[in-house]
VEXDOBA-818578 format. One line per 5 residues: their letters; for each residue x, y, z of N, C-alpha, C, O. Coordinates in nm, 2 decimals. Each point is the difference from the previous one (the first is absolute). Layout:
BEGIN
A> X Y Z X Y Z X Y Z X Y Z | ...;
This chain:
BEGIN
XXXXX> -0.37 -0.71 -1.44 0.11 0.08 0.06 -0.02 0.15 -0.04 -0.02 0.03 -0.12 | 0.03 0.06 0.22 -0.02 0.14 -0.03 0.13 0.06 -0.06 0.11 -0.04 0.04 | -0.13 0.13 -0.13 0.11 0.06 -0.07 0.03 0.14 0.05 -0.09 0.08 0.01 | 0.22 -0.05 0.01 0.04 0.14 0.05 0.10 0.05 -0.10 0.10 -0.07 -0.03 | -0.12 0.19 -0.02 0.09 0.07 -0.09 0.09 0.09 0.08 -0.05 0.09 0.07;
XXXXX> 0.18 -0.11 -0.07 0.10 0.08 0.07 0.07 0.08 -0.11 0.07 -0.05 -0.08 | -0.08 0.18 0.09 0.07 0.09 -0.10 0.10 0.08 0.08 -0.04 0.10 0.07 | 0.16 -0.13 -0.08 0.11 0.06 0.08 0.13 -0.01 -0.08 0.04 -0.11 -0.04 | 0.02 0.23 0.02 0.12 0.00 -0.08 0.13 -0.04 0.07 0.10 -0.02 -0.06 | -0.10 0.03 0.19 0.12 -0.05 0.08 0.00 -0.15 0.00 -0.09 -0.07 0.06;
XXXXX> 0.19 0.01 -0.13 0.00 -0.14 -0.02 0.00 -0.08 0.13 -0.07 -0.10 0.02 | 0.15 0.15 0.08 0.01 -0.07 0.13 -0.14 0.00 0.07 -0.04 -0.11 0.05 | -0.02 0.23 -0.04 -0.13 0.01 0.07 -0.10 -0.09 -0.07 -0.08 -0.06 0.06 | 0.08 0.07 -0.19 -0.10 -0.08 -0.08 0.02 -0.15 0.03 -0.10 -0.07 0.02 | 0.22 0.02 -0.02 0.03 -0.14 0.03 -0.05 -0.04 0.14 -0.06 -0.10 0.02;
XXXXX> 0.09 0.19 0.08 -0.04 -0.03 0.14 -0.15 -0.01 0.01 -0.05 -0.09 0.06 | -0.02 0.19 -0.11 -0.14 0.01 0.01 -0.06 -0.12 -0.07 -0.09 -0.07 0.05 | 0.14 0.04 -0.17 -0.05 -0.12 -0.08 0.01 -0.13 0.08 -0.09 -0.08 0.00 | 0.21 0.06 0.06 0.03 -0.12 0.07 -0.09 -0.02 0.12 -0.06 -0.11 0.02 | 0.04 0.22 0.06 -0.09 -0.01 0.12 -0.14 -0.03 -0.04 -0.07 -0.07 0.06;
XXXXX> 0.02 0.13 -0.17 -0.14 -0.02 -0.05 -0.01 -0.14 -0.05 -0.11 -0.06 0.03 | 0.20 0.01 -0.10 0.00 -0.14 -0.04 -0.01 -0.10 0.11 -0.07 -0.10 0.00 | 0.15 0.13 0.11 0.00 -0.09 0.11 -0.13 0.01 0.08 -0.04 -0.10 0.06 | -0.03 0.21 -0.08 -0.13 0.01 0.06 -0.11 -0.06 -0.08 -0.12 0.00 0.04 | 0.15 -0.06 -0.16 -0.09 -0.07 -0.08 -0.06 0.07 -0.11 -0.11 -0.04 -0.06;
XXXXX> 0.17 0.16 0.02 -0.06 0.08 -0.12 0.08 -0.03 -0.12 0.12 -0.03 0.00 | -0.19 0.05 -0.11 0.07 0.00 -0.14 0.04 0.15 -0.02 -0.08 0.09 0.02 | 0.20 -0.07 -0.06 0.05 0.14 0.00 0.05 0.03 -0.15 0.07 -0.07 -0.06 | -0.12 0.19 0.01 0.05 0.05 -0.12 0.10 0.11 0.04 -0.04 0.11 0.05 | 0.17 -0.13 -0.08 0.10 0.09 0.04 0.04 0.09 -0.12 0.05 -0.06 -0.10;
XXXXX> -0.06 0.19 0.11 0.03 0.09 -0.11 0.08 0.12 0.06 -0.02 0.04 0.11 | 0.12 0.01 -0.19 0.08 0.10 0.05 0.00 0.13 -0.09 0.09 0.09 0.01 | -0.20 -0.08 -0.09 -0.01 0.12 -0.08 -0.14 0.04 -0.02 -0.09 -0.09 -0.02 | 0.06 0.22 0.04 -0.14 0.04 -0.01 -0.07 -0.02 -0.13 -0.12 -0.03 -0.01 | 0.20 0.05 -0.10 -0.06 -0.02 -0.13 -0.03 -0.15 -0.03 -0.11 -0.03 -0.05;
XXXXX> 0.19 -0.06 0.10 -0.03 -0.14 -0.01 -0.12 -0.04 0.08 -0.08 -0.08 -0.05 | 0.06 0.14 0.17 -0.12 -0.02 0.07 -0.12 0.05 -0.07 -0.11 -0.07 0.00 | 0.12 0.18 -0.06 -0.11 0.06 -0.08 -0.05 -0.09 -0.11 -0.11 -0.02 -0.02 | 0.21 -0.04 -0.05 -0.03 -0.08 -0.11 -0.07 -0.13 0.04 -0.09 -0.05 -0.06 | 0.13 0.00 0.18 -0.06 -0.12 0.05 -0.15 0.03 0.05 -0.09 -0.08 -0.03;
XXXXX> 0.07 0.20 0.09 -0.13 0.04 0.04 -0.09 0.01 -0.12 -0.12 -0.04 0.01 | 0.17 0.09 -0.12 -0.08 0.02 -0.12 -0.05 -0.13 -0.06 -0.10 -0.01 -0.07 | 0.17 -0.10 0.10 -0.04 -0.13 -0.04 -0.11 -0.06 0.08 -0.07 -0.10 -0.04 | 0.04 0.16 0.16 -0.11 -0.04 0.08 0.02 -0.13 0.07 -0.10 -0.08 0.02 | 0.22 0.05 0.03 0.02 -0.13 0.07 -0.06 0.01 0.14 -0.03 0.11 0.05;
XXXXX> 0.00 -0.22 0.01 -0.06 -0.01 0.13 0.11 0.03 0.11 0.10 -0.06 0.01 | -0.13 0.16 0.07 0.08 0.04 0.12 -0.09 0.02 0.12 -0.10 0.07 -0.01 | 0.15 -0.11 0.12 -0.08 0.01 0.13 0.04 0.12 0.08 -0.07 0.04 0.09 | 0.20 0.00 -0.11 0.05 0.11 0.08 0.13 0.06 -0.07 0.07 -0.08 -0.06 | -0.05 0.21 0.07 0.11 0.06 -0.06 0.09 0.06 0.11 -0.05 0.06 0.10;
XXXXX> 0.18 -0.07 -0.11 0.10 0.07 0.08 0.08 0.08 -0.09 0.07 -0.05 -0.09 | -0.08 0.19 0.11 0.06 0.09 -0.10 0.11 0.09 0.07 -0.03 0.07 0.10 | 0.15 -0.07 -0.16 0.09 0.11 0.04 -0.05 0.13 -0.07 -0.07 -0.01 -0.10 | 0.11 0.12 0.15 -0.04 0.13 -0.07 0.10 0.04 -0.10 -0.04 0.04 -0.11 | 0.17 -0.04 0.15 0.10 0.05 -0.09 0.05 -0.11 -0.09 0.10 -0.07 0.02;
XXXXX> -0.18 0.05 -0.13 0.03 -0.11 -0.10 0.05 0.06 -0.13 -0.04 0.11 -0.03 | 0.12 -0.19 -0.04 0.04 0.05 -0.14 -0.12 0.01 -0.09 -0.09 -0.09 0.00 | 0.08 0.19 -0.08 -0.09 0.02 -0.12 -0.14 0.03 0.05 -0.06 0.10 -0.05 | 0.00 -0.18 0.13 -0.14 0.03 0.05 0.00 -0.01 0.15 0.04 -0.10 0.06 | -0.08 0.21 0.01 0.01 0.00 0.15 -0.11 -0.09 0.06 -0.10 -0.04 -0.06;
XXXXX> 0.13 0.01 0.19 -0.10 -0.08 0.07 -0.13 0.07 0.02 -0.11 -0.06 0.00 | 0.11 0.19 0.02 -0.13 0.08 0.01 -0.07 -0.01 -0.13 -0.13 0.00 0.00 | 0.20 0.01 -0.12 -0.07 -0.01 -0.13 -0.06 -0.14 -0.01 -0.11 -0.02 -0.06 | 0.18 -0.09 0.10 -0.06 -0.13 0.00 -0.12 -0.01 0.09 -0.10 -0.07 -0.04 | 0.11 0.13 0.16 -0.12 0.00 0.09 -0.12 0.06 -0.07 -0.11 -0.05 0.01;
XXXXX> 0.13 0.17 -0.07 -0.11 0.07 -0.07 -0.06 -0.09 -0.11 -0.12 -0.01 -0.02 | 0.21 -0.06 -0.05 -0.05 -0.09 -0.11 -0.08 -0.12 0.06 -0.10 -0.03 -0.06 | 0.15 -0.02 0.17 -0.08 -0.11 0.07 -0.14 0.05 0.04 -0.09 -0.08 -0.03 | 0.09 0.19 0.09 -0.13 0.05 0.05 -0.10 0.04 -0.12 -0.12 0.01 0.02 | 0.18 0.03 -0.13 -0.08 0.03 -0.12 -0.05 -0.12 -0.08 -0.09 0.01 -0.08;
XXXXX> 0.15 -0.12 0.11 -0.03 -0.13 -0.07 -0.12 -0.07 0.06 -0.01 -0.02 0.12 | -0.09 -0.02 -0.20 -0.11 -0.07 0.05 0.04 -0.14 0.06 -0.06 -0.05 0.09 | 0.17 0.00 -0.14 0.05 -0.13 0.04 0.07 0.00 0.14 -0.02 -0.09 0.08 | 0.09 0.20 -0.06 0.08 0.00 0.12 -0.04 0.10 0.11 0.06 0.02 0.10 | -0.17 0.06 -0.12 -0.03 0.11 0.08 -0.02 -0.03 0.15 0.03 0.08 0.08;
XXXXX> -0.07 -0.20 -0.05 -0.03 -0.04 0.14 0.11 -0.09 0.05 -0.02 -0.06 0.11 | 0.13 0.04 -0.18 0.11 -0.08 0.04 0.09 0.08 0.10 0.03 0.12 -0.03 | 0.02 -0.18 0.14 0.08 0.07 0.10 0.13 0.04 -0.06 0.06 -0.08 -0.08 | -0.01 0.20 0.12 0.13 0.05 -0.04 0.08 0.04 0.12 -0.05 0.08 0.08 | 0.17 -0.12 -0.07 0.09 0.04 0.11 0.11 0.08 -0.07 0.07 -0.05 -0.08;
XXXXX> -0.04 0.17 0.13 0.11 0.08 -0.05 0.12 -0.03 0.09 -0.01 0.01 0.12 | 0.12 -0.06 -0.18 0.12 -0.03 0.08 0.11 0.09 -0.05 0.05 -0.02 -0.12 | -0.01 0.12 0.20 0.09 0.10 -0.06 0.09 0.07 0.11 -0.03 -0.01 0.12 | 0.13 0.07 -0.17 0.09 0.08 0.09 -0.05 0.14 0.01 0.06 0.08 0.07 | -0.16 -0.04 -0.14 -0.06 0.13 0.00 -0.08 0.02 0.12 -0.11 -0.07 0.02;
XXXXX> 0.15 0.15 0.08 -0.07 0.01 0.13 -0.07 0.13 0.02 -0.06 0.02 0.11 | 0.06 0.07 -0.20 -0.06 0.13 0.02 -0.15 -0.01 0.01 -0.06 -0.09 -0.06 | -0.01 0.17 0.14 -0.14 0.00 0.02 -0.08 0.02 -0.12 -0.10 -0.07 -0.02 | 0.14 0.16 -0.07 -0.07 0.03 -0.12 -0.02 -0.13 -0.09 -0.11 -0.03 -0.05 | 0.22 -0.04 0.03 0.00 -0.12 -0.08 -0.09 -0.11 0.06 -0.07 -0.07 -0.07;
XXXXX> 0.08 0.06 0.20 -0.09 -0.10 0.07 -0.15 0.04 -0.02 -0.08 -0.09 -0.02 | 0.05 0.21 0.04 -0.14 0.05 -0.01 -0.04 -0.02 -0.15 -0.11 -0.04 -0.02 | 0.20 0.07 -0.07 -0.04 -0.01 -0.14 -0.03 -0.15 -0.03 -0.09 -0.03 -0.08 | 0.17 -0.06 0.13 -0.02 -0.14 -0.02 -0.14 -0.05 0.05 -0.07 -0.07 -0.06 | 0.03 0.12 0.18 -0.13 -0.04 0.05 -0.11 0.07 -0.07 -0.11 -0.05 -0.01;
XXXXX> 0.14 0.18 -0.04 -0.10 0.06 -0.09 -0.03 -0.08 -0.12 -0.11 -0.01 -0.05 | 0.21 -0.06 0.00 -0.01 -0.09 -0.12 -0.04 -0.14 0.04 -0.01 -0.09 -0.08 | -0.03 0.08 0.21 -0.06 -0.13 0.05 0.09 -0.11 0.02 -0.03 -0.12 -0.02 | 0.16 0.15 0.06 0.09 -0.11 0.04 -0.06 -0.05 0.13 -0.06 0.07 0.08 | 0.08 -0.20 -0.05 -0.06 -0.07 0.12 0.10 0.01 0.11 -0.04 0.00 0.12;
XXXXX> 0.17 0.01 -0.15 0.10 0.01 0.11 0.13 0.06 -0.06 0.02 0.01 -0.12 | 0.06 0.05 0.22 0.12 0.07 -0.04 0.11 -0.04 0.09 -0.01 0.03 0.12 | 0.11 -0.11 -0.17 0.11 -0.05 0.08 0.13 0.07 -0.04 0.03 0.00 -0.12 | 0.04 0.06 0.22 0.12 0.07 -0.04 0.12 -0.09 0.03 0.01 -0.08 0.09 | 0.10 0.10 -0.17 0.12 -0.07 0.02 0.09 0.08 0.10 0.00 0.12 0.00;
XXXXX> 0.08 -0.19 0.08 0.01 -0.15 0.01 -0.12 -0.06 0.07 -0.07 0.07 0.07 | 0.05 -0.20 -0.10 -0.12 -0.06 0.05 0.03 -0.15 0.03 0.10 -0.05 -0.03 | -0.19 -0.01 0.11 0.01 -0.14 0.03 -0.08 -0.08 -0.10 -0.12 0.01 -0.02 | 0.19 -0.10 -0.05 -0.07 -0.09 -0.10 -0.11 -0.08 0.07 -0.11 -0.03 -0.06 | 0.13 -0.01 0.18 -0.10 -0.08 0.07 -0.12 0.08 0.03 -0.11 -0.05 -0.02;
XXXXX> 0.12 0.17 0.06 -0.11 0.09 0.02 -0.07 0.03 -0.13 -0.13 0.01 0.00 | 0.20 0.01 -0.10 -0.06 0.03 -0.13 -0.09 -0.12 -0.04 -0.11 0.02 -0.05 | 0.16 -0.14 0.07 -0.08 -0.12 -0.04 -0.13 0.00 0.09 -0.11 -0.03 -0.05 | 0.12 0.07 0.18 -0.12 0.00 0.08 -0.10 0.11 -0.05 -0.12 -0.02 0.01 | 0.17 0.13 -0.05 -0.09 0.10 -0.06 -0.07 -0.05 -0.12 -0.12 0.03 -0.02;
XXXXX> 0.20 -0.10 -0.07 -0.06 -0.05 -0.12 -0.11 -0.10 0.04 -0.11 0.00 -0.06 | 0.14 -0.09 0.15 -0.10 -0.10 0.05 -0.13 0.07 0.05 -0.11 -0.05 -0.02 | 0.13 0.15 0.10 -0.11 0.07 0.06 -0.09 0.07 -0.11 -0.12 -0.01 0.01 | 0.18 0.07 -0.11 -0.07 0.06 -0.11 -0.08 -0.11 -0.08 -0.12 0.02 -0.03 | 0.18 -0.13 0.00 -0.07 -0.10 -0.07 -0.11 -0.07 0.08 -0.10 -0.03 -0.06;
XXXXX> 0.12 0.02 0.19 -0.11 -0.05 0.08 -0.12 0.09 0.00 -0.11 -0.04 -0.01 | 0.14 0.17 0.02 -0.11 0.10 0.00 -0.07 0.00 -0.13 -0.13 0.01 0.00 | 0.20 -0.02 -0.11 -0.07 0.00 -0.13 -0.09 -0.12 -0.01 -0.10 0.00 -0.07 | 0.15 -0.12 0.12 -0.08 -0.12 -0.01 -0.13 0.01 0.08 -0.10 -0.08 -0.03 | 0.09 0.17 0.12 -0.12 0.01 0.09 -0.10 0.10 -0.06 -0.11 0.01 0.05;
XXXXX> 0.15 0.07 -0.15 -0.09 0.10 -0.05 -0.11 -0.06 -0.08 0.02 -0.09 -0.08 | -0.14 0.13 0.11 -0.12 -0.05 -0.06 -0.01 0.04 -0.15 0.06 0.10 -0.04 | -0.13 -0.18 -0.04 -0.01 0.04 -0.14 -0.06 0.14 -0.02 -0.09 0.04 0.08 | 0.13 0.03 -0.18 -0.05 0.14 -0.02 -0.14 0.00 -0.06 -0.02 -0.07 -0.10 | -0.07 0.14 0.16 -0.14 0.01 -0.05 0.00 0.05 -0.14 0.08 0.09 -0.04;
XXXXX> -0.16 -0.14 -0.05 0.00 0.04 -0.14 -0.09 0.13 -0.02 0.02 0.06 -0.11 | -0.10 -0.03 0.20 -0.09 0.12 -0.02 0.04 0.12 0.09 0.04 -0.02 0.11 | -0.05 0.14 -0.16 0.02 0.12 0.08 0.14 0.02 0.03 0.09 -0.05 -0.06 | -0.07 0.14 0.16 0.14 0.04 0.04 0.03 -0.07 0.13 -0.08 -0.01 0.10 | 0.20 -0.05 -0.09 0.05 -0.08 0.11 0.14 0.05 0.04 0.08 0.01 -0.09;
XXXXX> -0.06 0.01 0.22 0.14 0.02 0.04 0.05 -0.10 0.10 -0.08 -0.05 0.09 | 0.20 0.01 -0.10 0.06 -0.10 0.08 0.10 0.08 0.09 0.11 0.04 -0.04 | -0.15 -0.02 0.17 0.08 0.08 0.09 0.13 -0.07 0.04 0.09 0.07 0.05 | -0.08 -0.20 -0.07 0.13 -0.07 0.04 0.10 0.02 -0.11 0.12 0.03 0.03 | -0.16 -0.04 -0.15 0.10 0.01 -0.11 0.01 0.14 -0.07 0.08 0.02 -0.08;
XXXXX> -0.17 0.07 0.13 0.00 0.14 -0.05 -0.03 0.00 -0.15 0.06 0.07 -0.08 | -0.16 -0.15 0.04 -0.04 -0.01 -0.14 -0.15 0.03 -0.01 -0.07 -0.03 0.09 | 0.04 0.09 -0.21 -0.14 0.03 -0.02 -0.05 -0.06 -0.14 0.09 -0.02 -0.09 | -0.21 -0.02 0.09 -0.06 -0.06 -0.12 -0.13 0.06 -0.04 -0.08 0.04 0.09 | 0.05 -0.04 -0.22 -0.13 0.03 -0.05 -0.05 -0.10 -0.09 0.07 -0.03 -0.11;
XXXXX> -0.18 -0.04 0.14 -0.05 -0.11 -0.08 0.10 -0.11 -0.02 0.01 -0.06 -0.11 | 0.07 0.04 0.21 0.10 -0.11 0.00 0.13 0.04 -0.06 0.10 -0.08 0.00 | -0.09 0.20 -0.06 0.12 0.05 -0.06 0.09 0.09 0.09 -0.06 0.09 0.07 | 0.19 -0.11 -0.06 0.08 0.08 0.09 0.01 0.15 -0.04 0.01 0.03 -0.12 | -0.02 0.05 0.21 0.01 0.15 -0.02 0.13 0.05 0.07 0.01 -0.02 0.12;
XXXXX> 0.08 0.08 -0.19 0.12 0.05 0.07 -0.02 0.13 0.07 -0.04 0.10 -0.07 | 0.06 -0.10 0.20 -0.02 0.12 0.08 0.13 0.04 0.07 0.08 -0.09 0.03 | -0.05 0.22 -0.01 0.11 0.04 0.08 -0.04 -0.03 0.14 -0.11 -0.03 0.04 | 0.21 0.04 0.05 -0.02 -0.03 0.14 -0.11 0.10 0.06 -0.08 -0.04 0.07 | 0.09 0.17 -0.10 -0.09 0.10 0.05 -0.14 -0.03 -0.06 -0.10 0.00 0.08;
XXXXX> 0.09 -0.04 -0.20 -0.14 -0.03 -0.06 -0.06 -0.12 0.07 -0.12 0.00 0.03 | 0.21 -0.10 -0.01 -0.06 -0.12 0.07 -0.04 0.04 0.14 -0.11 -0.05 0.05 | 0.19 0.12 0.03 -0.04 0.04 0.13 -0.13 0.08 0.01 -0.08 -0.02 0.09 | 0.06 0.11 -0.19 -0.12 0.07 -0.01 -0.12 -0.09 -0.02 -0.10 0.00 0.07 | 0.11 -0.09 -0.17 -0.10 -0.10 -0.03 -0.03 -0.09 0.12 -0.12 -0.02 0.03;
XXXXX> 0.22 -0.02 0.03 -0.02 -0.09 0.12 -0.08 0.08 0.11 -0.08 -0.06 0.07 | 0.12 0.18 -0.05 -0.07 0.08 0.11 -0.15 0.02 -0.03 -0.08 -0.02 0.08 | 0.05 0.05 -0.21 -0.14 0.01 -0.04 -0.07 -0.13 0.02 -0.11 -0.01 0.05 | 0.17 -0.10 -0.09 -0.06 -0.14 0.00 -0.03 -0.04 0.15 -0.10 -0.06 0.02 | 0.19 0.10 0.07 -0.02 -0.04 0.14 -0.09 0.09 0.07 -0.05 -0.03 0.11;
XXXXX> 0.01 0.14 -0.17 -0.10 0.10 0.06 -0.10 0.04 -0.11 -0.01 0.12 -0.03 | -0.07 -0.22 -0.02 -0.09 0.03 -0.11 -0.10 0.10 0.02 -0.05 0.06 -0.10 | 0.01 -0.02 0.22 -0.11 0.09 0.02 0.05 0.14 0.04 -0.08 0.10 0.01 | 0.21 -0.08 0.00 0.06 0.12 0.05 0.03 0.10 -0.12 0.05 -0.05 -0.10 | -0.06 0.17 0.12 0.04 0.11 -0.09 0.13 0.06 0.06 0.00 0.04 0.12;
XXXXX> 0.11 -0.04 -0.20 0.13 0.05 0.05 0.03 0.13 -0.06 -0.02 0.03 -0.12 | 0.06 0.07 0.21 0.05 0.12 -0.05 0.14 -0.02 -0.05 0.06 -0.10 0.02 | -0.01 0.20 -0.10 0.13 0.00 -0.05 0.10 -0.01 0.11 0.10 -0.08 0.00 | -0.12 0.15 0.11 0.09 0.00 0.11 0.01 -0.13 0.07 0.10 -0.05 0.04 | -0.22 -0.02 -0.03 -0.01 -0.13 0.06 0.08 -0.10 -0.08 0.07 -0.09 0.05;
XXXXX> -0.08 0.10 -0.18 0.07 -0.09 -0.09 0.15 0.02 0.01 0.08 -0.09 0.00 | -0.04 0.22 0.00 0.14 0.03 0.02 0.06 -0.06 0.13 0.10 -0.06 0.00 | -0.18 0.08 0.11 0.05 -0.05 0.13 0.01 -0.15 0.00 0.10 -0.06 0.05 | -0.20 -0.01 -0.12 0.00 -0.15 0.01 0.10 -0.06 -0.10 0.06 -0.10 0.04 | -0.04 0.16 -0.15 0.08 -0.06 -0.11 0.14 0.06 -0.01 0.10 -0.07 -0.01;
XXXXX> -0.09 0.20 0.02 0.13 0.07 -0.01 0.07 0.02 0.14 0.12 0.01 0.01 | -0.20 -0.01 0.10 0.05 0.01 0.13 -0.02 0.14 0.05 -0.01 0.10 -0.07 | 0.01 -0.09 0.21 -0.03 0.13 0.06 0.11 0.10 -0.02 -0.02 0.12 0.02 | 0.14 -0.16 -0.06 0.11 0.09 -0.01 0.01 0.05 -0.14 0.10 0.07 -0.04 | -0.20 -0.10 -0.05 0.00 0.05 -0.14 -0.05 0.14 0.00 -0.11 0.03 0.05;
XXXXX> 0.18 0.07 -0.11 -0.04 0.14 0.00 -0.02 0.05 -0.14 0.00 0.12 -0.02 | -0.02 -0.21 -0.08 -0.01 0.05 -0.14 -0.14 0.04 -0.03 -0.09 0.01 0.09 | 0.06 0.02 -0.22 -0.13 0.05 -0.04 -0.10 -0.12 0.00 0.03 -0.11 -0.04 | -0.15 0.15 0.09 -0.11 -0.10 0.00 -0.04 -0.05 -0.14 -0.06 -0.11 -0.01 | 0.10 0.19 -0.09 -0.04 -0.04 -0.14 0.07 -0.13 -0.04 -0.04 -0.06 -0.11;
XXXXX> 0.14 0.02 0.18 0.06 -0.13 -0.04 -0.10 -0.12 0.02 0.01 -0.10 -0.07 | -0.10 0.12 0.16 -0.11 -0.10 0.02 -0.08 -0.01 -0.13 -0.03 -0.11 -0.05 | -0.01 0.23 0.00 -0.09 0.00 -0.12 0.07 -0.06 -0.12 -0.06 -0.08 -0.08 | 0.19 0.10 0.07 0.08 -0.06 -0.11 0.00 -0.15 0.01 -0.01 -0.07 -0.10 | 0.03 0.02 0.22 0.01 -0.15 0.02 -0.14 -0.06 -0.02 -0.01 -0.11 -0.06;
XXXXX> -0.10 0.17 0.10 -0.13 -0.05 -0.02 -0.03 0.00 -0.15 -0.06 -0.10 -0.05 | 0.10 0.21 -0.02 -0.02 0.00 -0.15 0.07 -0.11 -0.07 -0.05 -0.07 -0.08 | 0.18 0.04 0.12 0.07 -0.11 -0.06 -0.06 -0.13 0.04 0.00 -0.09 -0.09 | -0.05 0.07 0.21 -0.06 -0.12 0.04 -0.12 -0.03 -0.08 -0.02 -0.12 -0.04 | -0.06 0.22 0.02 -0.13 -0.02 -0.08 0.04 -0.04 -0.15 -0.08 -0.08 -0.05;
XXXXX> 0.18 0.13 0.00 0.04 -0.03 -0.14 0.03 -0.15 -0.02 -0.01 -0.05 -0.11 | 0.06 -0.01 0.22 0.05 -0.14 -0.01 -0.12 -0.10 0.00 0.03 -0.12 -0.02 | -0.15 0.16 0.05 -0.11 -0.09 0.01 -0.11 0.04 -0.10 -0.02 0.12 -0.02 | -0.04 -0.21 -0.04 -0.11 0.03 -0.09 -0.13 0.03 0.08 -0.09 0.08 -0.05 | 0.08 -0.14 0.17 -0.12 0.03 0.08 0.03 0.12 0.09 0.12 0.04 0.02;
XXXXX> -0.22 0.03 0.03 0.02 0.11 0.09 0.03 -0.06 0.14 -0.09 -0.07 0.05 | 0.20 0.10 0.00 0.04 -0.05 0.13 -0.01 0.10 0.11 -0.05 -0.04 0.11 | 0.08 0.16 -0.13 0.00 0.11 0.10 -0.09 0.12 -0.06 0.02 0.04 -0.11 | -0.11 0.00 0.19 -0.08 0.12 -0.04 0.03 0.12 0.09 0.05 -0.01 0.11 | -0.08 0.13 -0.17 0.03 0.12 0.07 -0.13 0.04 0.07 -0.11 0.00 -0.06;
XXXXX> 0.12 0.04 0.19 -0.11 0.06 0.07 0.03 0.15 0.01 0.09 0.05 0.07 | -0.17 0.02 -0.15 0.03 0.15 -0.02 0.01 0.07 0.13 -0.09 -0.01 0.09 | 0.20 0.09 -0.08 0.01 0.08 0.12 0.06 -0.07 0.12 0.03 0.06 0.10 | -0.01 -0.19 -0.11 0.05 -0.08 0.11 0.13 -0.08 -0.03 0.10 0.03 0.06 | -0.11 -0.12 -0.16 0.11 -0.08 -0.03 -0.03 -0.12 -0.09 -0.07 0.02 -0.10;
XXXXX> 0.11 -0.14 0.14 -0.02 -0.12 -0.08 -0.05 -0.11 0.08 0.03 -0.01 0.12 | -0.10 -0.08 -0.19 -0.04 -0.13 0.07 0.00 -0.11 -0.11 0.01 0.03 -0.12 | -0.02 -0.15 0.17 -0.01 -0.12 -0.09 -0.13 0.01 -0.07 -0.10 0.04 0.06 | 0.10 -0.09 -0.18 -0.13 -0.01 -0.08 -0.09 -0.10 0.07 0.05 -0.09 0.06 | -0.18 0.11 -0.07 -0.09 -0.08 0.08 0.01 -0.15 -0.03 -0.04 -0.08 0.08;
XXXXX> 0.09 0.04 -0.20 0.01 -0.14 -0.04 0.12 -0.06 0.07 0.00 -0.12 0.02 | 0.09 0.20 0.03 0.11 -0.05 0.08 0.11 -0.07 -0.07 0.00 -0.03 -0.12 | 0.10 -0.01 0.21 0.11 -0.08 -0.04 0.02 -0.11 0.09 -0.01 0.01 0.12 | 0.04 -0.13 -0.17 0.02 -0.12 0.08 0.14 0.00 0.05 0.09 0.02 -0.08 | -0.07 -0.04 0.21 0.14 -0.01 0.05 0.01 -0.12 0.10 0.11 -0.02 0.05;
């Protein structure tokens, strides 16, 4: 039986979500405090999916999400943010931290269960991660090096995916801005250099090389996607 951790401080919502998940055949760990959830995570128990409220006592849902993604044990486990926070910034931040889904309150418990089932089905179809080199999973937005998970921001992942899908192309800064930041971005092109620099720091192998006077391309050894 698959285990789902529900971290929600509203007692009624927690009970409703827990009941619907149990009826769907899941084992549920019901928690109403961020600190309590953190302590359980530190014990390394087996969890197949997390449902996190954002506005939690003591430790926020976003802090728990970051902890999950930083953990070797949980980094590729699906996370659903379930929250009353509807502003665009918080939603984007959640996806930057690699949340798999973002559900706003009020919500349908039946639809939430369907979202959970879809995420768990998708995870079950993912092929084993190759142990050598750099590998990116475009479905789960996760990257690995030598089988170990590498935490990337959404922009970093989009850059790496673009290079991996076009291994022979050299991209100018403007082309990267248009493809990853969007055509309506009017900021400094040097933001591309900063993201490439950060991306390189996260891998021991050389992933992206500079083509002097032009831009960037994937290293000749490539990335598996």
